[in-house]
C-alpha positions in Angstrom: 153.5 130.2 25.8 153.8 130.7 29.6 157.2 129.8 30.9 157.2 127.2 33.7 158.9 127.9 37.0 160.4 124.4 37.1 162.5 125.0 34.0 165.8 126.0 35.6 165.7 123.1 38.0 164.9 120.6 35.3 167.7 121.8 33.1 170.2 121.7 36.0 169.2 118.1 36.8 169.8 117.0 33.2 173.5 117.8 33.9 173.5 115.6 37.0 171.5 112.5 36.3 171.2 110.0 33.4 167.4 110.6 33.3 164.9 113.1 34.5 161.3 112.0 35.1 158.3 114.5 34.9 155.2 113.3 36.7 151.9 115.2 37.5 148.2 115.3 36.6 146.8 114.7 33.2 146.8 117.9 31.2 149.3 119.6 33.5 151.5 120.3 30.5 154.2 117.6 31.0 154.8 116.9 27.3 154.9 120.6 26.4 157.2 121.4 29.3 159.6 118.5 28.4 159.8 119.8 24.8 160.6 123.3 26.1 163.2 122.6 28.8 164.8 119.9 26.6 164.3 121.7 23.4 167.2 120.1 21.5 166.1 116.6 22.5 164.5 114.1 20.0 160.9 113.4 20.9 159.5 109.8 20.8 155.8 109.2 21.7 155.3 105.6 22.8 151.5 106.1 22.5 152.1 105.6 18.8 151.8 102.0 17.8 154.8 101.8 15.6 157.1 103.3 18.2 155.6 101.1 20.9 155.9 97.9 18.7 159.6 98.5 18.2 160.2 99.2 21.9 158.3 96.1 22.9 159.6 93.7 20.3 163.2 94.8 20.1 164.1 97.1 23.0 167.9 96.9 22.3 167.4 98.2 18.8 165.0 100.8 20.1 167.5 102.2 22.7 170.4 102.1 20.2 168.3 104.1 17.7 167.0 106.6 20.4 169.9 107.5 22.7 171.8 110.6 23.9 169.1 113.3 24.5 165.7 111.8 23.9 162.3 112.5 25.4 160.4 109.2 25.9 156.7 110.1 26.3 154.1 107.7 27.6 157.0 105.4 28.5 154.9 103.4 30.9 153.2 101.8 27.9 156.3 99.6 27.5 157.0 98.3 31.0 159.9 96.0 30.0 161.8 99.0 28.6 162.8 100.2 32.1 165.1 97.2 32.7 166.9 97.9 29.5 167.1 101.6 30.3 168.9 100.7 33.5 171.5 98.6 31.7 172.0 100.9 28.8 172.4 104.1 30.8 174.8 102.4 33.2 176.9 101.3 30.3 176.9 104.6 28.5 177.4 106.6 31.7 176.0 109.8 30.3 174.1 112.6 32.1 170.9 113.9 30.6 170.3 111.0 28.2 166.6 110.7 28.7 163.5 112.6 29.8 160.7 110.3 30.9 157.1 111.4 31.0 153.7 109.6 31.1 150.1 110.2 31.9 149.8 107.0 34.0 151.7 108.3 37.0 151.2 105.2 39.2 152.5 102.8 36.5 155.4 105.2 35.6 156.6 105.6 39.2 156.2 101.9 40.0 158.6 101.0 37.2 161.0 103.8 38.1 161.3 102.7 41.7 161.6 99.0 40.6 164.3 99.5 37.9 165.8 103.0 37.9 166.2 104.0 41.5 169.2 106.4 41.9 169.4 107.0 38.2 166.5 109.3 37.7 165.8 112.8 39.1 162.1 113.0 40.0 160.2 116.2 39.3 156.5 117.0 39.7 154.7 119.4 37.4 151.4 120.6 38.7 148.9 122.9 36.9 150.0 126.5 36.7 150.7 128.3 39.9 149.2 131.8 40.4 152.7 133.2 40.2 153.5 131.6 36.9 150.8 133.5 35.1 152.0 136.4 33.2 148.7 138.2 33.4 147.4 137.8 37.0 143.7 137.3 37.3 141.8 138.1 40.5 142.2 135.4 43.2 138.5 134.4 42.9 138.9 134.0 39.1 142.0 131.9 39.6 140.2 129.7 42.2 137.3 129.2 39.8 139.2 128.4 36.7 142.2 126.6 38.3 145.5 126.2 36.6 145.3 123.6 33.9 147.3 125.0 31.0 144.9 124.2 28.1 141.9 125.7 30.0 143.9 129.0 30.6 145.8 129.3 27.3 142.9 128.3 25.1 140.4 130.3 27.2 138.1 127.2 27.6 135.2 127.6 29.9 135.4 125.4 33.1 131.9 124.1 32.1 133.4 122.8 28.9 136.7 121.6 30.2 136.0 119.7 33.4 133.2 117.3 32.3 135.5 115.9 29.6 138.4 115.8 32.0 136.4 113.8 34.6 135.0 111.5 32.0 138.3 110.8 30.4 139.9 110.2 33.8 137.2 107.8 34.9 137.2 105.8 31.6 141.0 105.5 31.2 142.7 105.8 34.6 140.3 104.1 36.9 139.6 101.2 34.7 143.3 100.6 34.2 144.3 100.9 37.9 141.4 99.2 39.7 138.4 97.1 38.8 135.5 99.4 39.4 132.2 97.6 38.7 130.1 100.7 39.1 131.6 103.8 37.5 128.6 105.9 38.5 129.2 105.0 42.2 132.9 106.0 41.8 131.8 109.3 40.3 129.5 109.9 43.3 132.6 109.2 45.5 134.5 111.9 43.6 131.8 114.4 44.2 131.5 113.4 47.8 135.3 113.9 48.3 135.0 117.4 46.9 132.4 118.2 49.6 134.9 117.1 52.2 137.8 119.2 51.0 139.5 120.7 54.0 138.0 118.1 56.4 139.7 115.3 58.3 139.6 112.1 56.2 137.3 109.4 57.7 137.0 106.3 55.5 134.3 104.8 57.6 132.1 107.8 57.4 132.5 108.2 53.6 131.9 104.4 53.2 128.6 104.8 55.1 127.5 107.6 52.9 128.2 105.6 49.7 127.1 102.2 50.9 130.5 100.6 50.4 133.1 99.3 52.8 136.0 101.4 54.2 138.6 99.3 52.3 136.9 100.3 49.0 137.1 104.0 50.1 140.8 103.6 50.9 141.5 102.0 47.5 139.6 104.6 45.6 141.2 107.4 47.5 144.7 105.9 46.7 143.8 105.9 43.0 142.8 109.6 43.2 146.1 110.3 44.9 148.1 108.4 42.4 146.4 110.3 39.6 147.0 113.7 41.2 143.3 114.5 41.7 143.5 114.9 45.4 146.1 114.6 48.2 146.0 113.9 51.9 147.7 116.5 54.2 149.2 114.6 57.2 149.0 115.8 60.8 152.1 117.1 62.5 153.3 114.4 64.8 155.9 116.1 66.9 155.2 115.4 70.6 154.1 118.6 72.3 152.7 116.6 75.3 149.3 117.0 73.8 146.8 114.6 72.3 146.6 115.4 68.7 144.5 114.5 65.7 146.2 111.7 63.8 144.1 111.5 60.6 145.0 113.4 57.5 142.9 116.1 55.8 141.8 116.0 52.1 142.5 118.6 49.5 142.4 118.8 45.7 145.3 119.4 43.3 143.3 122.0 41.3 140.7 124.4 42.7 139.0 124.7 39.3 138.2 121.0 39.4 137.2 121.3 43.1 134.8 124.2 42.2 133.3 122.3 39.4 132.7 119.2 41.5 131.0 121.4 44.2 128.6 122.7 41.6 130.1 126.2 41.4 129.4 127.6 37.9 130.4 131.2 38.2 133.2 133.1 39.9 130.7 135.1 41.9 129.3 131.9 43.5 132.5 131.2 45.4 131.8 134.0 47.9 128.3 132.6 48.6 129.2 128.9 48.8 129.2 127.1 52.1 132.7 125.7 51.4 134.2 129.2 50.7 136.7 128.9 53.5 137.7 125.4 52.6 138.2 126.3 48.9 140.4 129.3 49.9 142.4 127.1 52.3 142.8 124.6 49.5 144.2 127.3 47.2 146.8 128.5 49.7 148.0 125.0 50.6 148.2 124.1 47.0 150.1 127.2 46.0 152.7 126.6 48.8 153.0 123.0 47.5 153.5 124.2 43.9 156.3 126.5 45.1 158.1 123.6 46.6 157.7 121.4 43.5 158.7 124.2 41.2 162.0 124.4 43.1 162.5 120.7 42.7 161.8 120.2 46.4 159.5 117.6 48.2 157.0 119.6 50.3 157.1 118.9 54.0 153.6 120.2 54.8 151.3 119.3 57.6 148.4 120.6 59.7 148.1 120.5 63.5 145.0 120.0 65.7 144.9 118.9 69.4 142.1 117.2 71.3 140.7 120.6 72.4 140.3 121.6 68.8 143.2 124.1 68.8 144.4 124.1 65.3 146.8 125.5 62.8 145.8 125.1 59.1 149.3 124.5 57.7 152.8 123.8 59.1 155.7 124.1 56.7 159.0 122.4 57.8 162.0 124.0 56.2 165.1 122.3 57.6 165.1 123.1 61.3 162.6 126.0 60.8 158.9 125.5 61.3 156.5 127.9 59.8 152.9 127.9 61.2 150.4 129.3 58.7 146.8 130.2 59.5 144.5 130.6 56.5 141.4 132.8 56.5 139.2 133.7 53.5 138.0 136.9 55.1 139.3 140.2 53.7 139.0 142.1 56.9 141.5 141.1 59.6 140.3 140.6 63.1 141.8 139.3 66.3 140.1 135.9 66.1 142.2 135.1 63.0 145.3 134.9 65.3 143.8 132.6 67.9 145.3 129.3 66.7 148.7 130.8 66.0 148.8 132.4 69.5 148.1 129.1 71.1 150.6 127.2 68.9 153.3 129.7 69.8 153.0 128.7 73.5 153.9 125.1 72.7 156.3 125.8 69.8 158.0 129.1 70.7 160.5 128.9 67.9 157.9 128.6 65.1 157.5 131.5 62.6 153.9 132.6 62.5 152.0 133.7 59.4 148.4 134.6 58.6 147.3 134.3 55.0 144.0 136.0 54.4 141.7 137.0 51.6 143.0 140.6 51.3 145.9 142.1 49.5 148.2 143.5 52.2 151.5 142.5 53.5 152.1 143.5 57.2 154.5 142.6 59.9 152.5 142.4 63.1 153.4 141.4 66.7 151.1 138.4 66.4 152.3 137.2 63.0 153.3 138.2 59.5 150.1 139.0 57.6 150.0 138.4 53.8 147.5 138.1 51.0 147.8 135.2 48.5 149.6 137.6 46.1 152.4 137.9 48.7 152.8 134.1 49.3 156.2 134.1 47.7 157.4 136.0 50.8 157.2 132.7 52.7 160.1 131.3 50.6 162.5 134.2 51.1 165.4 132.8 53.0 164.2 129.2 52.9 166.5 126.3 52.1 167.0 125.5 48.5 
């Protein structure tokens, strides 16, 4: 069993809040993680019909039977239970009484914000970070396979894992969240979004390619976001007296899924693929995001581009500090790699500059700190906790 980096934070928050909620993608290991960090808690799965029936028909009896250190899994299956949780936990005034998890993140978070605001510590568990793995694969292998726990721990081929994952996701999540009349068209949309990873999101352009309207594209993208399939990286809005790009970029929460959707079927094909740079960029941004979430922090991540196409791939706000991070897949460093950072330094002189590249070195240079993905944790040394 591979320990999760989020463990210490989750256990700490159990001593501070009545409830802790674990959200994240399907198959990211939320149930297993909950049983590990709250190992002495009673586990109740509300996917089981008898448990669900009791919670639905007699929520008072259910919460009297299951109280004081209980994991409630798939809790979104009983929406009315959240109001009772609010009342009962307020009356009992205990910390660490419940851990809440569920595979329908949108429904779970909707009920938490409606009924349990201020009573629940919110944590996000994404698939494994590169730095959580006890045996480190090559970067290309990790990109190709991604971080889903079952795929890694059971040594499942991506060709076997991801078709089932996609089919299950479409059949269960999409049908429950929105009324999609044409699942084949939605699947085409998913593949199309993979082809646009690392690009600026343009709903009208995507709609034209699919033959739907832009409102449909926005709705479908929101579903993919709510289900932790993809995320939109917002632009940095601080006024530098420059016209800047205001549309977000699109990235995926798992590079293994991204590679599968792009038709990459072997690790070696990554280096030959037209989207090699975007895939590597996705990996770096995702790893930085995971490091934030694994510390129980909400990432403040952005990109920056002005009207003259000057660009920095990733900006990381840490309190008053701003880290500007350029990402290059190449393994040989050259002067062009620093072009965007050099320009950005002129308009944000206090920014700390970093170049993450496809090699393995860690160097302090006059232009920027240079680091391979295996040194990414250096970005977090001295950051706010």
